[in-house]
Structures are given as structure tokens and as C-alpha cells.
C-alpha positions in Angstrom: -14.7 -13.4 41.6 -18.5 -13.9 41.0 -18.9 -10.1 40.5 -16.0 -10.0 38.0 -17.6 -12.9 36.0 -21.0 -11.2 36.0 -19.3 -8.0 34.7 -17.5 -10.0 31.9 -20.6 -11.7 30.8 -22.4 -8.7 29.2 -19.1 -7.6 27.6 -18.6 -11.0 26.0 -22.2 -10.8 24.6 -21.3 -7.6 22.8 -17.9 -8.8 21.6 -19.0 -12.3 20.4 -20.8 -11.1 17.2 -17.7 -9.2 16.1 -15.5 -12.2 16.7 -17.9 -14.4 14.7 -18.1 -12.0 11.8 -14.3 -11.6 11.7 -13.8 -15.3 12.1 -16.2 -16.2 9.2 -15.7 -13.4 6.8 -11.9 -12.9 7.2 -10.2 -16.0 8.5 -12.8 -18.3 7.1 -12.4 -17.0 3.6 -8.6 -17.0 4.0 -8.8 -20.7 4.9 -11.2 -21.3 2.0 -8.8 -19.6 -0.5 -5.9 -21.7 0.8 -7.9 -24.9 0.5 -9.0 -24.0 -3.1 -5.4 -23.3 -4.1 -4.6 -27.0 -3.6 -7.4 -28.3 -5.9 -8.2 -28.7 -9.6 -10.9 -26.1 -9.6 -10.3 -24.6 -13.0 -13.9 -23.8 -14.1 -17.0 -22.3 -12.5 -18.2 -25.8 -11.5 -16.3 -26.7 -8.2 -13.7 -29.4 -8.5 -12.3 -30.2 -5.0 -9.9 -32.9 -6.3 -6.6 -32.5 -4.4 -3.8 -31.3 -6.7 -1.0 -30.8 -4.2 1.5 -28.1 -4.9 0.9 -28.2 -8.7 -0.7 -24.8 -8.9 2.2 -23.2 -7.0 4.8 -25.0 -8.9 3.2 -24.0 -12.2 3.2 -20.3 -11.1 6.9 -20.2 -10.0 8.4 -22.6 -12.7 6.3 -22.4 -15.9 4.3 -19.2 -15.7 6.4 -16.4 -17.3 3.5 -13.9 -16.9 3.6 -14.4 -13.1 7.4 -13.9 -13.1 6.9 -10.6 -15.0 4.2 -9.6 -12.5 6.5 -10.2 -9.6 9.3 -8.2 -11.3 6.9 -5.3 -12.0 5.7 -5.4 -8.4 9.1 -5.4 -6.8 10.3 -2.7 -9.3 7.3 -0.6 -8.3 7.5 -1.2 -4.5 10.8 0.6 -3.5 10.1 3.7 -5.5 6.5 3.9 -4.2 7.4 3.2 -0.6 10.5 5.4 -0.2 9.6 8.4 -2.4 6.1 8.5 -0.7 7.8 8.5 2.7 10.4 11.1 1.9 7.9 13.6 0.4 5.4 12.9 3.2 8.1 13.5 5.9 9.1 16.9 4.4 5.5 18.0 4.0 4.8 17.0 7.7 7.8 19.1 8.7 6.5 22.0 6.7 3.1 21.8 8.4 4.6 21.2 11.8 6.7 24.4 11.6 3.6 26.6 11.6 3.6 27.6 7.9 1.0 30.3 7.0 -2.4 29.0 5.8 -1.6 25.6 7.4 -5.2 24.4 7.3 -5.3 25.2 3.5 -2.1 23.3 2.8 -3.1 20.4 5.0 -6.4 20.1 3.0 -4.4 20.2 -0.3 -1.9 17.6 0.9 -4.5 15.3 2.3 -7.1 15.6 -0.5 -5.7 12.8 -2.7 -6.1 10.4 0.2 -9.8 11.1 0.4 -10.3 10.1 -3.3 -11.0 6.5 -4.2 -8.4 4.8 -6.3 -10.9 4.4 -9.2 -11.5 8.2 -9.3 -7.7 8.9 -9.1 -7.1 6.4 -11.9 -9.7 8.1 -14.2 -8.3 11.6 -13.4 -4.7 10.7 -14.2 -5.7 8.7 -17.2 -7.1 12.0 -18.6 -3.9 13.9 -17.5 -1.7 11.3 -19.3 -3.9 11.2 -22.5 -1.5 11.9 -25.4 -4.2 13.7 -27.5 -6.1 16.0 -25.2 -4.6 15.5 -21.7 -3.2 18.1 -19.4 0.4 17.0 -20.0 -0.1 16.9 -23.8 -1.4 20.5 -23.6 1.6 21.6 -21.5 4.0 19.9 -24.0 2.4 21.7 -26.9 3.0 25.1 -25.1 6.7 24.4 -25.3 6.5 22.9 -28.8 7.4 19.4 -27.5 6.0 16.1 -28.9 3.4 14.5 -26.7 4.2 11.1 -25.1 1.9 8.1 -24.9 2.6 7.6 -21.2 0.2 4.7 -20.6 0.7 3.1 -24.0 4.5 2.9 -23.8 6.2 -0.1 -22.2 9.0 2.2 -21.0 6.8 4.9 -19.4 3.6 3.0 -18.2 5.0 1.6 -14.9 6.7 4.9 -13.9 3.5 6.8 -14.8 1.5 4.5 -12.5 4.1 4.8 -9.8 3.8 8.6 -9.8 0.1 8.3 -9.4 0.4 5.9 -6.5 2.9 8.3 -4.8 0.5 11.2 -5.4 -2.4 9.2 -3.9 -0.6 8.1 -0.7 1.7 11.0 0.1 -1.0 12.6 2.2 -1.5 9.4 4.1 2.3 9.3 5.0 2.2 13.0 5.8 -0.6 12.4 8.4 1.4 9.6 10.0 4.6 11.8 10.3 2.6 14.8 11.4 1.0 12.9 14.2 4.4 11.7 15.3 5.9 15.2 15.2 2.9 16.7 17.2 3.5 14.0 19.8 7.1 15.0 20.5 7.4 17.0 23.8 8.8 20.5 23.4 11.2 19.8 26.3 13.1 17.2 24.3 13.6 19.6 21.4 14.6 22.5 23.7 17.1 20.2 25.5 18.6 19.1 22.1 19.0 22.7 21.0 20.8 23.5 24.3 23.2 20.6 23.6 24.0 22.1 20.2 21.6 20.2 17.9 20.6 22.8 15.4 19.5 22.6 11.7 20.3 19.3 10.1 21.7 17.9 13.3 18.4 18.4 15.0 16.6 16.4 12.3 19.2 13.7 11.9 20.1 13.0 15.5 16.8 13.8 17.3 13.7 13.9 15.1 14.4 11.0 12.8 15.3 8.6 15.6 12.2 9.6 17.6 10.0 9.0 14.6 11.2 5.5 14.1 7.8 4.0 15.0 6.1 6.4 12.5 8.6 5.3 9.8 8.2 1.6 10.4 4.4 2.0 10.4 4.4 4.0 7.1 6.8 1.5 5.5 4.7 -1.6 6.5 1.4 0.0 5.5 2.8 1.3 2.1 4.4 -2.1 1.4 1.1 -3.8 2.1 -0.7 -1.4 -0.2 1.9 -1.8 -2.9 1.8 -5.6 -2.8 -2.0 -5.5 -3.2 -2.0 -2.8 -5.9 -5.0 -3.5 -8.2 -7.4 -0.6 -8.7 -5.1 2.0 -10.1 -3.5 -0.5 -12.6 -6.9 -1.9 -13.6 -8.5 1.5 -14.3 -5.5 3.0 -16.1 -3.9 0.1 -18.1 -5.5 -3.3 -17.1 -1.9 -4.5 -16.9 -0.8 -3.4 -20.4 0.8 -2.5 -22.6 2.4 -6.0 -23.1 2.1 -6.7 -19.4 4.4 -3.8 -18.6 2.2 -2.8 -15.6 0.7 -6.1 -14.8 0.7 -7.0 -11.1 0.0 -10.2 -9.2 -3.3 -8.8 -7.9 -4.4 -8.0 -11.5 -3.4 -11.4 -12.7 -5.3 -13.0 -9.8 -8.5 -11.1 -10.9 -8.1 -12.1 -14.5 -7.3 -15.7 -13.7 -10.3 -16.0 -11.3 -13.1 -13.9 -12.8 -12.2 -13.7 -16.5 -10.5 -17.1 -17.3 -12.4 -19.1 -14.7 -9.2 -20.6 -13.4 -10.3 -20.5 -9.7 -7.5 -22.6 -8.3 -4.8 -20.6 -10.0 -6.4 -17.3 -8.9 -6.5 -18.7 -5.3 -2.8 -19.7 -5.5 -1.9 -16.1 -6.6 -4.0 -14.7 -3.7 -2.2 -17.0 -1.2 1.2 -15.8 -2.6 0.2 -12.2 -2.2 -1.1 -12.9 1.3 2.2 -14.7 2.2 4.3 -11.8 1.0 2.1 -9.4 3.0 2.6 -11.6 6.1 6.4 -11.5 5.7 6.1 -7.7 6.1 3.4 -7.4 8.7 4.3 -10.2 11.2 7.7 -8.8 12.1 6.1 -5.4 12.5 3.6 -6.7 15.0 6.3 -8.2 17.1 8.7 -5.1 17.0 6.2 -2.2 17.1 5.7 -2.5 20.9 9.5 -2.6 21.5 9.9 0.5 19.3 7.3 2.4 21.3 8.9 1.4 24.6 12.4 2.5 23.5 10.9 5.9 22.3 9.2 6.4 25.7 12.6 5.8 27.4 
């Protein structure tokens, strides 16, 4: 027992700094944000007077902009999550089937993931430019009128959704490709001997085996979608007429532009709570999924 304790002591010395850093800079600031959300801190000068649930009630009852932000976010989410997964899944199948020039295609598919969201936003803002953008030039070739994609309330949110899908498709592809490469060949050969060919092989064998990959991709993409800020801020700053405004954008404006610290903290807590609703069930079910796949 003494030997085990002596062995654990050096390990705890190395682990302790990481625990302290995470405790202070992650959980400490989460706790601080939650505490601020219950105060009257509405200017740069701190005001720790307790205000109860007033900030939250104001957001959900009286604040129409926050309502629009939630509608935008939940309109954006299903298209972003499911289209990204579907395209990523088929690209992973393509790469897994030994396509020619696989390394080149893998680089092309994964390149957007390596770009920062700010760089992506700047590139696509130019592509969408109605005067001299790439899409405008293409439309002129076919004698079609150009469209102000980011200046139209009808097209702005779909335009940003397309950019987000382009950015994260490579991320989803890598998740599914890792799952496909981890499937033993014996399972696929046994399935083929049992008559699973073509679509049956994908529907009854591959897709069920890749459940953990699908759940992982769904959770991570949903988390990214709920916290969507950089793309929107670079491309539209929430406009036009709040058509692309998101809770994360409104949180930034409330906190750093309007100085309404308590309201910004309340929005941050709501985003955090929505993220937890997605992440916590995943943490409890992921181990069970892996065990069922191993069986």
C-alpha cells in the first residue's frame, strides 16, 4: 500500500496544475457568469445587487430580439447538423472504398476544417458579393441577375448555413472515416455471405455499426451550431434586420457594445444550458453505445 501511495504522489503533482487551471479558468468563470446573470450589472462599473430571475424573465417574455435569435438558431441547426452529416457520411464512404487519388481528395475535403471561421467568413463574403463576387460573375455568364445574398432577409440565413456546412463537412467526414476504418473486414465479409449487398449492406450493417460516430457528430455539430458566432459576425453581424442574428451574437453585443453585462451573462447561461441538454445525455449513453457495438 505504501509503495502505491508513493507512486501516486508524483502523478498527483503533475496532474494538480491542470486541475487548478481547468477549475479556475473553466468552471470558475462559468460560476462567475451564472452569478453575474442574477445581478443588476448593466454598466462597466460592477453592480452586484441581486436581481433574481429578472434578467431571464426579460429575455424570454419581453425581448423580441432574443426570441428572433432563438428562432434563427433553431432554424439553422437542423439543416446544418443533418446536411453536414449526410454529405460527410457519403464522402467518408467514397474515401473508404479506395477511390483513386485518395490522399488528394482527403486533403480537399478536409481543407475547410483547417481554416479559421474568420478566414472562411471573409472568403465567402467575397464569393457572395453581388457586384464582383464569384457567384455574381457566374450569374453574368448565364445572363442572370445577381442576388444580394447577405443583404436579403430571405437569403442571408440560408447563405450562412451553406458556409457552415462547407466548413464542417470535412470534420464529419473524418469522424465517419475513422469509424469505417475501424470496422473489421470479417464483419463485412460475413454480412455479404448472408446476402447483404449494395444498399442492404449500408442500411443493415454499416449504419448501425456507425451509431457511435453518428451520435458523436450530432452532438458536436449541435454544440457548434448553438454557439455559432464568428461566421455570422464576420459576414453579416446579425443583419439584415436581425435575419441572421444568433444568441451568441446578441450576447457579444449586449456585453461588449451595450455594456449590459448582466443581460449578456444571462444569454451566455441560456446557451450553456442548451448545450448541456445535448451534451449530458451523450456522456451517459456513449459508453453504452460503444459496448453494444463491441458485442
